[in-house]
C-alpha positions in Angstrom: 51.7 -9.7 56.9 51.2 -10.3 54.2 52.2 -7.3 52.3 49.5 -6.2 49.5 52.3 -6.5 47.0 52.7 -9.7 47.8 49.4 -11.0 47.5 48.4 -9.0 44.0 51.5 -9.3 42.0 54.3 -12.3 43.4 54.4 -15.6 41.5 54.3 -18.6 43.2 56.8 -20.0 45.3 59.2 -16.8 45.2 60.4 -16.1 48.6 58.6 -12.8 50.2 61.8 -11.4 52.7 59.9 -10.5 56.1 60.1 -10.6 59.9 56.8 -12.6 60.4 55.4 -12.1 63.6 55.8 -15.3 66.5 51.8 -15.8 66.4 48.6 -15.5 64.5 47.5 -12.3 66.2 50.1 -10.4 64.9 49.3 -10.9 61.2 47.6 -8.3 59.4 44.7 -9.0 56.6 45.8 -5.5 53.8 43.3 -4.7 51.3 44.3 -5.4 47.9 43.0 -4.2 44.6 42.7 -7.0 41.8 40.3 -7.4 38.9 37.0 -8.8 40.0 35.6 -11.0 36.8 32.1 -10.3 37.8 32.8 -6.3 37.7 35.0 -6.7 34.9 37.7 -3.9 36.5 39.6 -3.7 39.1 38.0 -3.7 43.0 39.4 -3.7 46.2 39.2 -7.1 47.8 38.8 -7.7 52.1 40.0 -11.1 53.5 36.9 -12.4 55.4 38.0 -15.3 57.2 40.6 -15.9 60.3 44.2 -17.0 60.2 43.3 -19.5 63.2 40.2 -21.3 61.4 41.8 -24.5 61.2 43.9 -25.1 64.4 40.6 -23.3 66.0 43.6 -21.6 68.5 43.7 -17.5 68.2 47.0 -17.0 69.2 48.6 -20.0 67.5 52.5 -20.0 66.7 53.2 -19.0 62.8 56.6 -20.8 62.2 55.9 -23.2 59.6 52.6 -22.8 59.1 50.5 -23.1 56.1 47.4 -20.4 55.9 44.3 -20.1 53.8 43.3 -16.4 53.0 39.7 -15.8 51.6 38.8 -12.4 49.7 35.9 -11.2 48.6 35.2 -8.0 46.2 34.2 -5.2 48.4 32.2 -3.8 45.4 29.8 -6.8 44.1 30.3 -9.2 47.7 30.1 -12.4 45.3 33.9 -12.8 43.6 36.3 -14.2 45.6 40.1 -14.8 45.8 41.9 -17.3 47.5 46.1 -17.5 48.8 47.7 -20.3 50.3 50.5 -18.9 52.0 53.5 -20.8 53.2 55.4 -19.0 56.5 59.1 -20.3 57.3 60.2 -22.3 60.0 62.5 -19.0 60.7 59.6 -16.5 60.3 62.4 -15.0 57.6 60.0 -15.2 54.6 56.5 -16.3 53.4 55.4 -17.9 49.9 52.5 -18.2 48.1 52.0 -21.5 47.7 48.9 -21.7 46.1 46.3 -19.2 44.2 42.8 -19.0 42.7 42.0 -17.7 40.1 45.6 -18.5 38.9 48.2 -15.6 38.4 47.6 -13.9 35.3 49.6 -15.0 32.1 47.5 -12.1 29.8 50.2 -10.6 27.7 50.2 -6.8 27.4 48.6 -5.6 24.2 51.1 -3.3 23.3 53.9 -5.2 23.9 52.2 -8.6 22.0 52.2 -6.1 19.3 56.0 -4.8 19.1 57.3 -8.8 19.5 54.8 -9.9 16.6 56.1 -13.5 16.1 58.2 -13.3 19.0 55.1 -13.1 21.5 54.8 -16.8 21.9 58.1 -16.8 23.9 56.8 -13.7 25.9 53.5 -16.0 27.0 55.9 -19.3 28.0 58.1 -16.6 30.1 55.0 -15.7 31.9 53.6 -19.1 32.7 57.3 -19.9 33.9 57.6 -16.6 36.0 54.1 -17.6 37.4 55.8 -20.7 39.1 58.9 -19.5 40.3 61.0 -20.5 37.6 63.6 -17.7 37.2 66.0 -19.1 35.0 63.6 -20.7 32.9 61.6 -17.1 32.7 64.9 -15.2 32.3 66.0 -17.0 29.1 63.0 -16.6 27.4 62.7 -12.6 28.1 66.4 -12.1 27.1 65.9 -14.1 24.2 62.8 -11.6 23.5 65.3 -8.8 23.5 67.8 -10.4 21.3 65.6 -10.8 18.6 63.7 -7.4 18.5 66.2 -5.3 20.2 66.9 -3.4 16.7 63.2 -2.4 15.9 62.9 -1.6 19.7 65.8 1.0 19.1 64.6 1.9 15.6 60.8 2.9 17.0 63.2 4.7 19.9 64.4 6.7 17.3 61.0 7.8 15.9 61.0 9.9 19.0 63.7 12.3 18.7 64.6 15.3 16.4 67.0 17.7 14.8 70.5 17.3 16.3 69.1 14.6 19.0 67.6 12.3 16.1 71.3 12.5 14.0 73.4 11.6 16.8 70.9 8.8 17.2 70.8 7.5 13.8 74.7 7.6 13.9 74.8 5.6 17.1 72.1 3.3 15.4 74.6 2.6 12.7 77.0 0.9 14.9 74.2 -1.0 16.3 73.6 -3.0 13.4 77.5 -3.7 13.2 77.4 -6.1 16.4 75.5 -8.8 17.2 76.0 -8.2 21.0 72.5 -7.3 22.9 74.1 -5.4 25.5 77.0 -3.5 23.2 73.5 -2.4 21.4 72.1 -0.9 24.0 75.4 0.2 25.4 75.6 2.3 22.4 72.6 4.0 22.6 71.1 4.0 26.2 72.4 7.5 27.2 70.4 8.7 23.9 67.1 8.1 24.9 64.8 10.8 24.5 63.1 12.7 27.7 59.8 11.3 27.6 61.2 7.6 27.6 62.9 8.6 30.9 60.4 9.0 34.1 61.6 10.6 37.1 65.6 10.8 35.1 65.1 6.9 35.6 66.7 5.3 32.6 64.9 1.9 31.5 67.7 1.0 28.7 70.5 1.2 31.3 68.3 -0.8 33.6 67.5 -3.2 30.2 71.7 -3.1 29.8 72.0 -4.1 33.6 69.7 -6.7 33.8 70.7 -8.3 30.7 74.5 -8.2 32.1 73.6 -10.3 34.8 73.5 -13.3 32.9 72.5 -17.1 33.9 75.7 -17.9 35.1 75.7 -19.1 39.2 72.4 -17.3 39.2 69.5 -18.8 41.8 66.1 -19.3 40.7 65.2 -16.7 42.8 67.7 -13.8 41.7 66.9 -14.8 37.9 63.5 -14.7 39.0 63.8 -10.9 40.1 65.8 -10.2 36.8 63.5 -11.8 34.5 60.3 -9.4 36.3 62.6 -6.3 35.7 63.1 -6.9 31.9 60.0 -7.4 31.2 58.6 -4.4 33.1 60.8 -2.6 31.0 59.5 -4.0 27.8 56.1 -3.1 28.8 56.6 0.2 29.9 59.1 0.8 26.2 55.9 -0.8 24.3 53.5 1.2 25.7 55.0 4.4 25.5 55.9 4.0 22.1 52.7 3.0 21.2 51.2 6.1 22.9 53.7 8.6 21.3 52.5 6.8 17.9 48.9 7.2 18.7 49.5 10.7 19.5 51.3 12.0 17.0 48.7 10.1 14.7 45.6 11.4 16.4 46.9 14.8 16.1 48.5 14.9 12.5 44.7 13.3 11.8 43.1 16.2 13.0 45.3 18.9 12.4 44.8 17.8 8.6 40.7 18.0 9.5 41.1 21.2 10.4 43.2 22.5 7.4 41.2 20.7 5.2 38.0 22.6 6.6 39.7 25.9 6.4 40.7 25.4 3.0 37.3 24.5 2.0 35.7 27.9 3.6 38.4 30.0 1.5 
């Protein structure tokens, strides 16, 4: 404690469920892997200060306390990252209440290209997610899916061939007849090609389940989890589709060059 995943990827104010040790001498100092702005790449960071630096008492209670964590890049020994963490009075969870440099709201390049004019929604969703506003982030990400789902599903069809493609295109024609996003996904989610199913996981099925949760009677925390799932799924699909298109184009271009060279020699 605190966990590496918590420090690296959790937005502000999101509760990280954890059985916190009673005293500061039980708190660990995990190494983290984050971008170093001086090195220009991801590097290992190590914590260089102590939890008890404020109280000056080595074995002070952790209950309800706020701690400052100072991390420095292990490579350049210059660039620093800071986290302010708060521990629950009952020691059942921790949360970040401050972070510098702030949580990144950079948009994924492949996803931005897929979204086109809708990429501003992604930026707004990322800002809300970084501040722990789950309901707002979920609403933006759901709107992204609603307005881009037809194009996304059409792109998926490009990865299929033969009978599988014919079956998919038939389902796609039914997709265009409904305006309900969840119904659109439901019609084709089981026709996804293997290349888009890592370890048998179906991202369209997961996306369908996340969208089906809805906003009604959901807490900010629950909506934040669903929002993060939707974002990760969109990034994955956009990345895989872009990689497949680029690989196909590279193969076609290279083969054309080789065949042209063979023709010119004969």
